[in-house]
C-alpha positions as a Python dict, from the first residue, in 0.01 Angstrom:
ca = {
    (1, 'M'): (0, 0, 0),
    (2, 'I'): (-205, -324, -51),
    (3, 'K'): (-59, -666, -126),
    (4, 'I'): (-288, -887, -340),
    (5, 'H'): (-215, -1248, -312),
    (6, 'H'): (-356, -1449, -607),
    (7, 'L'): (-406, -1809, -497),
    (8, 'R'): (-606, -1986, -757),
    (9, 'N'): (-931, -1929, -960),
    (10, 'A'): (-1112, -1652, -790),
    (11, 'T'): (-941, -1700, -442),
    (12, 'M'): (-731, -1427, -352),
    (13, 'V'): (-619, -1230, -49),
    (14, 'L'): (-622, -860, 12),
    (15, 'E'): (-337, -766, 265),
    (16, 'T'): (-321, -422, 420),
    (17, 'E'): (-113, -292, 714),
    (18, 'K'): (-383, -409, 958),
    (19, 'D'): (-635, -642, 766),
    (20, 'V'): (-605, -954, 564),
    (21, 'I'): (-911, -1012, 365),
    (22, 'L'): (-981, -1351, 198),
    (23, 'I'): (-1195, -1372, -111),
    (24, 'D'): (-1401, -1653, -223),
    (25, 'P'): (-1191, -1950, -59),
    (26, 'M'): (-1181, -2266, -285),
    (27, 'L'): (-916, -2447, -77),
    (28, 'G'): (-968, -2808, -150),
    (29, 'D'): (-712, -3047, -291),
    (30, 'Q'): (-668, -3095, -670),
    (31, 'G'): (-935, -3304, -823),
    (32, 'F'): (-1169, -3319, -528),
    (33, 'M'): (-1476, -3214, -720),
    (34, 'P'): (-1623, -3357, -1032),
    (35, 'S'): (-1566, -3228, -1400),
    (36, 'F'): (-1794, -2937, -1472),
    (37, 'T'): (-1815, -3038, -1843),
    (38, 'L'): (-1794, -3362, -2014),
    (39, 'F'): (-1763, -3290, -2397),
    (40, 'R'): (-1734, -2920, -2465),
    (41, 'H'): (-1417, -2894, -2281),
    (42, 'K'): (-1192, -3186, -2173),
    (43, 'A'): (-1346, -3376, -1868),
    (44, 'R'): (-1113, -3321, -1581),
    (45, 'R'): (-1185, -3340, -1210),
    (46, 'N'): (-1176, -2985, -1039),
    (47, 'P'): (-979, -2803, -941),
    (48, 'I'): (-733, -2884, -1208),
    (49, 'V'): (-441, -2740, -1039),
    (50, 'P'): (-323, -2759, -675),
    (51, 'L'): (-308, -2457, -427),
    (52, 'P'): (11, -2285, -452),
    (53, 'V'): (279, -2399, -178),
    (54, 'N'): (286, -2035, -21),
    (55, 'S'): (-82, -2034, 29),
    (56, 'N'): (-74, -2146, 394),
    (57, 'L'): (158, -1855, 495),
    (58, 'I'): (-107, -1592, 413),
    (59, 'L'): (-422, -1813, 489),
    (60, 'E'): (-292, -1832, 855),
    (61, 'K'): (-315, -1450, 878),
    (62, 'V'): (-679, -1398, 744),
    (63, 'T'): (-883, -1152, 954),
    (64, 'H'): (-1196, -1134, 733),
    (65, 'C'): (-1365, -1305, 425),
    (66, 'L'): (-1568, -1179, 142),
    (67, 'I'): (-1781, -1438, -45),
    (68, 'T'): (-1947, -1346, -376),
    (69, 'H'): (-2177, -1647, -410),
    (70, 'Q'): (-2239, -2005, -318),
    (71, 'H'): (-2082, -2206, -609),
    (72, 'P'): (-1818, -2456, -499),
    (73, 'D'): (-1541, -2317, -715),
    (74, 'H'): (-1583, -1993, -469),
    (75, 'I'): (-1655, -2147, -145),
    (76, 'D'): (-1580, -2523, -87),
    (77, 'S'): (-1585, -2755, 207),
    (78, 'K'): (-1213, -2674, 291),
    (79, 'G'): (-1285, -2304, 266),
    (80, 'V'): (-1589, -2350, 497),
    (81, 'A'): (-1363, -2557, 738),
    (82, 'L'): (-1088, -2288, 764),
    (83, 'L'): (-1355, -2003, 823),
    (84, 'I'): (-1519, -2215, 1105),
    (85, 'K'): (-1196, -2320, 1269),
    (86, 'K'): (-1068, -1968, 1285),
    (87, 'N'): (-1426, -1814, 1340),
    (88, 'I'): (-1349, -1549, 1058),
    (89, 'P'): (-1592, -1286, 1013),
    (90, 'V'): (-1777, -1314, 680),
    (91, 'T'): (-1938, -1046, 455),
    (92, 'C'): (-2178, -1171, 181),
    (93, 'S'): (-2494, -1108, -6),
    (94, 'V'): (-2822, -1090, 188),
    (95, 'K'): (-2950, -1363, -46),
    (96, 'D'): (-2663, -1594, 78),
    (97, 'E'): (-2662, -1503, 455),
    (98, 'K'): (-2907, -1777, 565),
    (99, 'V'): (-2733, -2055, 375),
    (100, 'F'): (-2385, -1961, 497),
    (101, 'K'): (-2509, -1932, 859),
    (102, 'K'): (-2653, -2269, 827),
    (103, 'R'): (-2328, -2413, 710),
    (104, 'G'): (-2172, -2266, 1032),
    (105, 'L'): (-2017, -1949, 899),
    (106, 'N'): (-1971, -1625, 1111),
    (107, 'V'): (-2172, -1397, 893),
    (108, 'V'): (-2132, -1053, 1053),
    (109, 'Q'): (-2249, -846, 749),
    (110, 'S'): (-2473, -886, 455),
    (111, 'L'): (-2539, -652, 158),
    (112, 'K'): (-2802, -574, -93),
    (113, 'Y'): (-2723, -449, -434),
    (114, 'W'): (-2607, -79, -432),
    (115, 'E'): (-2597, -83, -42),
    (116, 'K'): (-2311, 81, 118),
    (117, 'Q'): (-2200, 2, 465),
    (118, 'Q'): (-1906, 54, 704),
    (119, 'F'): (-1631, -200, 647),
    (120, 'L'): (-1297, -215, 832),
    (121, 'G'): (-1263, 150, 879),
    (122, 'G'): (-1377, 237, 525),
    (123, 'T'): (-1676, 129, 324),
    (124, 'I'): (-1804, -167, 117),
    (125, 'E'): (-2099, -163, -157),
    (126, 'G'): (-2276, -449, -288),
    (127, 'I'): (-2261, -454, -679),
    (128, 'P'): (-2498, -635, -899),
    (129, 'A'): (-2368, -921, -1096),
    (130, 'K'): (-2521, -1154, -1362),
    (131, 'H'): (-2374, -1498, -1395),
    (132, 'G'): (-2436, -1580, -1749),
    (133, 'Y'): (-2576, -1477, -2083),
    (134, 'G'): (-2936, -1534, -2149),
    (135, 'F'): (-3122, -1827, -1967),
    (136, 'V'): (-2840, -1971, -1788),
    (137, 'A'): (-2812, -1671, -1561),
    (138, 'K'): (-3146, -1797, -1382),
    (139, 'P'): (-3025, -2142, -1264),
    (140, 'M'): (-2676, -1995, -1177),
    (141, 'G'): (-2850, -1801, -901),
    (142, 'D'): (-2753, -1480, -724),
    (143, 'V'): (-2404, -1332, -732),
    (144, 'I'): (-2281, -1013, -590),
    (145, 'G'): (-1976, -806, -668),
    (146, 'F'): (-1800, -558, -393),
    (147, 'Y'): (-1670, -210, -421),
    (148, 'L'): (-1411, -152, -155),
    (149, 'K'): (-1275, 173, -13),
    (150, 'L'): (-1043, 107, 265),
    (151, 'P'): (-849, 374, 462),
    (152, 'N'): (-542, 509, 280),
    (153, 'Q'): (-579, 231, 6),
    (154, 'K'): (-665, 226, -365),
    (155, 'S'): (-1030, 152, -428),
    (156, 'I'): (-1114, -202, -541),
    (157, 'Y'): (-1385, -342, -760),
    (158, 'L'): (-1435, -715, -712),
    (159, 'S'): (-1672, -773, -1011),
    (160, 'S'): (-1712, -1143, -939),
    (161, 'D'): (-1876, -1399, -1186),
    (162, 'T'): (-2066, -1170, -1417),
    (163, 'I'): (-2131, -1068, -1780),
    (164, 'Y'): (-2099, -704, -1886),
    (165, 'T'): (-2421, -532, -1753),
    (166, 'N'): (-2522, -169, -1708),
    (167, 'A'): (-2419, -214, -1326),
    (168, 'V'): (-2061, -309, -1440),
    (169, 'D'): (-2055, -7, -1683),
    (170, 'K'): (-2173, 228, -1411),
    (171, 'V'): (-1910, 119, -1157),
    (172, 'L'): (-1628, 140, -1411),
    (173, 'K'): (-1731, 477, -1555),
    (174, 'E'): (-1864, 662, -1258),
    (175, 'Y'): (-1678, 501, -955),
    (176, 'K'): (-1341, 475, -1149),
    (177, 'P'): (-1190, 210, -931),
    (178, 'D'): (-809, 217, -892),
    (179, 'I'): (-801, -178, -909),
    (180, 'N'): (-1063, -401, -1095),
    (181, 'V'): (-1058, -776, -1060),
    (182, 'L'): (-1219, -953, -1362),
    (183, 'A'): (-1300, -1314, -1419),
    (184, 'C'): (-1161, -1413, -1759),
    (185, 'G'): (-1190, -1785, -1787),
    (186, 'T'): (-1488, -1765, -2050),
    (187, 'A'): (-1660, -2044, -1861),
    (188, 'Q'): (-1916, -2246, -2030),
    (189, 'F'): (-2106, -2563, -1951),
    (190, 'D'): (-2185, -2841, -2207),
    (191, 'V'): (-2511, -2645, -2286),
    (192, 'F'): (-2617, -2293, -2268),
    (193, 'K'): (-2420, -1985, -2333),
    (194, 'L'): (-2115, -1846, -2142),
    (195, 'L'): (-2136, -1800, -1769),
    (196, 'I'): (-1895, -1500, -1752),
    (197, 'M'): (-1782, -1245, -2008),
    (198, 'D'): (-1674, -1342, -2329),
    (199, 'V'): (-1363, -1208, -2504),
    (200, 'D'): (-1543, -901, -2646),
    (201, 'D'): (-1690, -801, -2306),
    (202, 'I'): (-1351, -868, -2151),
    (203, 'I'): (-1197, -609, -2403),
    (204, 'K'): (-1484, -372, -2335),
    (205, 'F'): (-1432, -398, -1951),
    (206, 'I'): (-1058, -333, -1979),
    (207, 'K'): (-1113, -30, -2228),
    (208, 'N'): (-1358, 122, -1975),
    (209, 'A'): (-1158, 64, -1675),
    (210, 'S'): (-947, 368, -1579),
    (211, 'G'): (-749, 176, -1309),
    (212, 'K'): (-559, -152, -1331),
    (213, 'V'): (-735, -469, -1420),
    (214, 'I'): (-636, -811, -1252),
    (215, 'A'): (-739, -1098, -1466),
    (216, 'N'): (-841, -1416, -1265),
    (217, 'H'): (-1070, -1725, -1268),
    (218, 'M'): (-840, -1892, -1530),
    (219, 'E'): (-665, -2231, -1566),
    (220, 'S'): (-822, -2376, -1246),
    (221, 'I'): (-1148, -2510, -1340),
    (222, 'N'): (-1205, -2746, -1637),
    (223, 'H'): (-1484, -2538, -1806),
    (224, 'C'): (-1270, -2224, -1837),
    (225, 'P'): (-1093, -2267, -2157),
    (226, 'L'): (-934, -1905, -2193),
    (227, 'T'): (-565, -1935, -2086),
    (228, 'R'): (-348, -1675, -1957),
    (229, 'K'): (-126, -1703, -2271),
    (230, 'A'): (-425, -1663, -2500),
    (231, 'L'): (-539, -1367, -2291),
    (232, 'K'): (-212, -1193, -2313),
    (233, 'E'): (-211, -1238, -2695),
    (234, 'I'): (-549, -1093, -2727),
    (235, 'L'): (-461, -795, -2501),
    (236, 'T'): (-126, -729, -2690),
    (237, 'K'): (-319, -736, -3027),
    (238, 'N'): (-567, -487, -2902),
    (239, 'K'): (-306, -261, -2728),
    (240, 'L'): (-451, -326, -2380),
    (241, 'I'): (-188, -531, -2206),
    (242, 'Y'): (-19, -222, -2034),
    (243, 'N'): (-321, -194, -1811),
    (244, 'V'): (-371, -556, -1709),
    (245, 'L'): (-206, -788, -1467),
    (246, 'V'): (-250, -1164, -1539),
    (247, 'P'): (-114, -1326, -1229),
    (248, 'E'): (16, -1682, -1184),
    (249, 'D'): (-108, -1882, -908),
    (250, 'G'): (71, -1794, -595),
    (251, 'E'): (178, -1450, -729),
    (252, 'I'): (175, -1151, -506),
    (253, 'M'): (114, -806, -649),
    (254, 'V'): (213, -494, -455),
    (255, 'M'): (-20, -190, -541),
    (256, 'E'): (112, 132, -416),
}
């Protein structure tokens, strides 16, 4: 059994009987970052929602951390402070290792794309991710997803901030993860194309996923317009809602 605590945006915690793994900690107060758009979407300081009141209970138990990339809505100053204070072991991309070590993080493991390593008695594999359609993917920088197989647990694919690519397709169809975490906010800046999957690719991802899909990265950052309500309506219309969990901030999902 694994408990998945959805905190906010991409920040979540995977809790097994012996490990508590924090993913992409954006832990700062509501509004501590500037708005990510000024006119395409309503300008609001980020994050636009506070951390759930029950967050501290699980954050106190964290034993490890996975970070998919350097963007502040995935690792912020409060997240860094927690990881340093508790000296939490961190796993990340080889392309981020130097930067995270410079910020004082205890990076104990780094992965290349398609590299599999031992992890907490099981394995972890780095999965390619592409942060945006077209030109914008280049300035958005390097992102990595993770495929986890922990002892006696369902397999988990953390796809991270990515569009639908051949790599994503391969993981869904060949690895057949039991649990797939998908960023569904349709994020976009004032200029350039979308930074993560559009609605058509979200539907494609869910159709190709054999296991459950957990939708996150919604209603927390001002450049993510797709709401939970709208997503549920789209999934219902396409007869896909049965396979998707759309957790509220602070919700705990028990996957047996």
